[in-house]
N, C-alpha and C positions, 0 to 999 in steps of 0.2 A: 321700586327699589326699597331695598329692605333698609332698615335703621337701628344703630346700636349705638346706645347711650351709654356712657361710663362717666357717672357723677362720681367724684372722689371727693370726700368730705375735709373740710379744714387745709385746703392745698393752695397755698399763697401764689400769687402769680410770678413773682421774683425768684420761685424756687423751680421754675423751669430752665433746665439747664444751656438749653440753647440760646437763652436770652444772656448769659454772660453776668449775671447780676450777682449769683451767689456760686460758691463751687459747689454744685450738686449734678450726682450722676444721673441722669434721666435718657439715657440714649433712644429707647423706644418712643419716647413723647417726643425727643428731637426728630426722630424720623417722621411721626406722626405729622409733625409741625412743617418740615421740608416737603411732603406730599400731599400737604391740605393747607388750609387757610388758616392762620394766627390771628387772634383780635386783641389788639394791644390794648385797647381800653373799654373791657368787659366789667362792669361795675355792679355790685350787688344792690338790690333794690329793697328786700325784706330780710331782716336777720331775727333770729337764727336760723339753725336748720331747718326745723319743722316747717317754720314760716314760709322758708324759701321753697321746701318742696309743694307746699299749696300752691305757691305763685308759679312754679315751672310746671305742675300738674294742670293748673287751670289756665295758663295765659293771662293771668290778671295780676294787677299790682296789690298785694295781699295786707301788708303790715296796717293800712289805715282803717282795715275793715275786721280782720281776724288777729286772734292771739294764737298761741301755741295750743293745738288740739287737733280734733278730727278734721279731715278734708270736707269741705261743705259741700252741700247740696245747692249749688247755684246754676250750673251750667252741665254740659257733660263734660269731662276731663280726658287727658291727653289718651290715654288707654282706651276708653270709650269711645272715643272720634277713629282711631285707627282701628278699631275692632269693627265699627259699624261701617267701614269701607272694605272689609274683606281680609284685614291684616290679623295673623295671630300675635298675640300678645303675651309679653311676660317679664317678672319683675324677680330678680334676684339680689338679696341683700343681706349685709349683715349690721345694717342701719337699725339700733333697737329700738329708736322712737317712732322711724317709720312702720316698722313691721308690725307694733301693738296692731292687734286684730280691731280693738274698738276704734281706733283713727281711722280707717278705712282707706287706706292707701293703695290697698288691693284691688281698689275697684277699677274695673276696666282690663283687667289681666288676665289671660284665660290661664296661664301659670303663673305661680307665685310661689317663691321659695325662699324661706327664712331660713339664714346660716345663724344659730345661736352664741351666745357666750362672749359678746364684745362687753369690754367695759366692767359694768359693774351688774348687768344682769343677772336675773336669778335661774342659773343655769344648772349649777350643779349642788348635791345635797350639802347640808352644813357639816356634815360628818366628813367630807371631803378632804384630803390634805390640801396644803396652800404653798405657794413657792415663798421663799424667803424675803422678808421686805427688801427692796432694791437699796433703800436709803432711809435715813431715819424718817419715822412716819410724819413728824412736825413739817418736814421738808413738800409733803404731799397733799393733794387736794382734797380726796375724798375723807369723808367722815368714815370711822372704823367699820361700820357694816358693810358699808359700800366697797371699801378698801378689801375686806376679809373676802367678800365676792370676788372682786376682781383676781385677788389672788388664787382662788380655788379655780377658776377657769382657765386661769392662764396654766396653772399646775396639770390639768385635765389636758388642754392642747398640748404641750411640750411633751406629755407622755404619750402622744400619737403622734408626735413629730410634724406637728402641721399649725396652723393658725386660721383665724377665719379670713382674714385675706386671701389666703390659698384656697381655702372652701369656695369661697363666693366666686373666683374666677375658673376654679373646677368644675363649680356646677354649671356655669355658662357655657364652657367648653364642651361639657357633655350635652347641654342642652341644644347645642348647634350640630351634635352628629348628625342629627334626620331633623335638618330645620324644615320649617313648613316653606311654601312657595313665598309668601310675604309676609315680613315678620317685623315686631317693634320688639326691639330687647333692652329693658332698663336695668344696668349694671347699678346698684347702688352701696360702693364699698365705702366704711366707713375710716379708714386710714385713709391719709394720716392725721387721723383726729386723737386726739391723747386718749389712754396710754400708750406711751412711745416705748414698744417692745419688740422692733422688728429684729430678726434673725441675726447673729453675728457676721453673717458674712456681707450686709448691706452696712453695718456698721463700720466694717473695717474699712470702707473707704474714707473715713471721716475722722478729724484728730481726736484724742481722747486724754484729758488733763486727769493724771492720778491724784493730783490734788482734790478733785471735785468728786460728789457725789454723783450717783446713778439717779436723777431725778425724773424718772419716767410720767409723773403726773404732776405738774408744777402747781402751787397754788396760785390762784387768779389773784392779781394785786400788783404789787410793788416789786418790780426786779431786782431793785435795790436789798430785797430781802435775803435774796441768793450771792453768794459770795461768785468772784468773777469767773472762778474754776467751774463751779457749778452751771453758769450761765453757757460758757464755752461748752460744756456737754450737754446741756440741753438741747443747745441749737443743733449738736451732731448727732442726738438722739432723733430729733425732727427730721433731719436730713433723711437718715436711715431708713425712717417712714416712707418718705418720698422715694426713695429708691428702692423700697420694698414694691411700693404702687407700681412705679413703671415697670420691673421685673414682670410681675403680673399681666400687666396689661401687653409686654411684649409678647408672653406667652400665648394670650389671647387671637393676639394678630397674626402670630406665627401660624395656629391653628386654622385660622382664616384663609391664609396665603395657602395652606398646604390643600384645603378644601375646596379652594376655587371662590370663597364668599367674597373674598374682598373686592371681586372683579364686580359684585351688584349690592354692594353694602354700604352706605354711608356711615361712617365713624366719626361719633363725637365726645369729646372730651371735656368735661367741665368741673366746677365745684360750686359750693354754696357760700363761704368766706373764707378769711385767712385767720390768723392770729399773731399776737404779739410775742416776740423774742426779744424782750429787752428796749425796743426802741419806745420812748417817751417814758423811760423807766417801769413798762408796762410788760407783765407776764400775763397771756390769756386772753379772753374775748369779751367774757361777761365780768363785771365786779358788783362786789356787795352793796346793798342800797346805800350804806354811808358812803359810798365811794361814787354815788350815782354820776357825777360830776365829770366823773371818768369816761363814763359810757358815752364814747362817741365813736362813731366808725369814719377811720380815716384810711390811709393809704394801705396798710397791713391788713386791717379787714375787707375792705373793698373790693381792694384789686385782685380778679380772680381770673384763671385760665379758661380761654374758651379755644378750643381746635376742631375744626371740620374737615375730616378728608372725604372727599367724593371720587368715587371710582371712576368718574370721567375726568378727573383731573381739575375741577373748577376751583380757582384760586389755588392751585398748588403753589406751595413756596411763597404766597404773599402773606405780609402782614397788612390785615386789615384796619386801618386807625379810624378813629371816631366812636365816639360814646355809643354804648348798647348794653342791654341788662338781661337777667334772667326771663321777664315777659316775653322776650323775643325769640325764646328759644321754640316755644309750641308752635308760633306760626312760620318757623325756618323748618322745623322739622316735618309740617304739613308740604310744604311747597317740596322739599328733596324727597319725599315719598311720592309725590306726585297726588295728593289729598288737595281736592277744593278748601279752600280757609273756611272759616266760620266767622259769624260775625261779632260775638261778644267778648273777642280777644284785644287785649290791652298793648300788646305788644306788636312788632311789625317784623316782616322776614328780613332775615338777612342774606339771603341768597343772592340778591343783586349786587349786594357791596362784595361779594366773594368774586362775582363778576366783573369787578372795577368799577361800578358806578358808584357815586355819592352817596352819601344819606346819612350819615352820622347824626344821632339825636343832638336837639341844641343844650339838654341838660339831663340828667340823670339823678334822683333822688333815693338816696339810701337812708333806711329808718328802721325802729322799733317798734312794735306795737306797746300803746301804754298800759302794761301787764298791771294788774292789781291797782288801776290810777295813777301809776307812777309815770310821770313823762320823761323822755331820755331827749338827746338832743337829735337832731336831722340834719342830712348832709345834703346839700346841693352841689352837683360836679358839672362844670362846663368844660370846653377845651382848655381854657386858659386859668380859671381859678377853681378854689375849694370852699364853699361857706358853709360853716357848721354852726348849725341855729339853737340857741338854747330857748326855749319856751319861758322859762321862767323869768329872764330878763332879756327880752328879745333883742335888740341890736346890740345894747351896751354889756351883755354878758356872751356873745355869738363871737366867731372867730372867721377870719379870711385869709386864705392862703394863694399865693400865686403859684400855681402848680408849673410854669414852665422855668423858673427860676428857683423853684424851692419843692422839687418833686415828694421830699421826706415829710412835708409840712410842719416845719420847724419853726418858722418867723411868722407870725400873725400880724397883719399889716391892715386890721380893719379900722384902724384909727386914721390913716391915710387915705383910705378908700371907701368910703362910707357910703356914696352913691353907689359904688358896685353892691356892696352890701343889700344896699336895699333892692337894687333890681332882682338880686340872687333871691331873696326873701320873697320878692314878688312871683317870680318862677316857683316857688313851693308853694305860695297861697293859691296861685292859678292852677296849678298841677293838681292839688286836692279838691277843690271846684269842679274842674273838669273830670276828674273820676268820679264825681258823685257821692264825695265822701259828706254824711250828713251834717249839717251847721254846728251841732255839738260837739260831734267828734273833731270837727276842725279847730273849732275852738281850743280843745283841749292840745291838740297836737301844736297849734302855733302859737297859745299862750298861757298855756297850763290852767285853763279855766276848768271847773270841777265838770264831772260828768257823773249826774247825779243816777238817782233810782229810776226815775222818770224815763230818763235817757238808755238805761240800759233795759229796761222793759220795751221801750221803742225797738231799740236794737234785736232782741231776742224775737220781738215779733215779726222783724223783717226779715229775720233768716229762717222762721219759720215760712213766710209766706213764699221765701226762695224755694226751700225745700218743696212745697206743696206745689210749686209752679214747676220746677225741675221733673217730678213725678208724672205732671200733667202733658208737659209739653216735651219731653225727651226719653217718653218710655221706650222709643226704638233703640237708643243708644244703649241701655241696660241689659239688652238681650245679648247673650253669647251668640258668636258669629257659629253657624252650621258646622256640627262636628269638631267643636273646640275643644282642647283639652285641656280640662280645668283642676290643675292639681295645687291643692294649697297644703301648706304645712312648713314643718321645720326639717333642715335637712339633718340626718345623722353624719357628721364630720368623720367619725371612727371607720362607718359601713361605706361612705361614699368617696372616701379622699380618691382622689386620682393622682398618677405617677405621670408626671410631666417632664 
């Protein structure tokens, strides 16, 4: 069985149109849900983007161990395992973080294509013209040099009549014109990540307040910084990006139908995290250090989509309830492809749940790595409750929400349910222990204890030991399959644009 994964960055679960929670135009994802299984409680574990990709490529819970950075050498990663079992593997992306060569996320892929120019990447020379500022600069998030790079990139793409999202899916469609006998294709599309500059035909679906500005890249922080008219337009801009992503997913699926490839290919649609669009008076996902107390993972960030379409109709049209998370993707993809499982995974396959069997996890943990020693809140999700742990003031500074009656997490009821909070803290403590997180790191995550130079040295030694073990024990996984087509590099969007 072939497998195609479409990972759409920063896609909120409630912006799937078929749910009816937001007025969003997503006809192709709606159809994908009708033809496949939709998971209603898929929750992020490791945040943000790159830490999530480490997690889905390794099948192991990441944030207690690794910060934003390279794909670690611990065990073979997703592409290597598929390739080891005779699958051709391909990665096509415009995600500027993922495609940095020094980060090594191309490992295991026979074919890797980077579509340049997203966000503020250094794509065009400084002498290139720029688009006009879409709104006053003080309303936009990037500093001046990054904003100028974005404006140059956007100008060039507009002159070509295309953008990176079109290029990513165009590259995927071209790669599938002569598909290998068995393949894994990972499409990492950065949209609807900001900046939000989808073509006008997608924005036309949504209301526009002429009193507000075109804030394509809002500042992370208090939503009340913006007038209500700006906020209304910000939400429309985000929805337009969602609709643009849906459109190109539809073009890809139609191409697969035409070539009869859908009859032998599993399609997976997922994301890494969401985005605050004014809820809790917040805009963004990561906030400045002085606002660290706001850096908590609630509904808007943690609830993400997972749709799986099986060509034989497994789970078709079903909504699969129960908690699950990104570490479950690796074993699920292996089982769907008919590949034996591997012993180092933290997640569990979701295939049996697609078939109607029970199996929701008792809880899921969402969190950040303590970047540069800064600890953040950690979230424990159960079917009934959401517990947000604050390490600096354990239960006194933590929060508890009753999901069944307060899905938006607006009423902190920890004062009346202390025993429930203590039980959820025990879930978190035992989870970190069962993962084998070193004691010093557990103390830091749970109690904001110092993580000193000796602890850091031990961690570096442990990572070195894992690298050595990987090279020694799994060398066969690093070998390309016989006859593999290894193409690494950057796509030329002007030369390779496809008409769809």
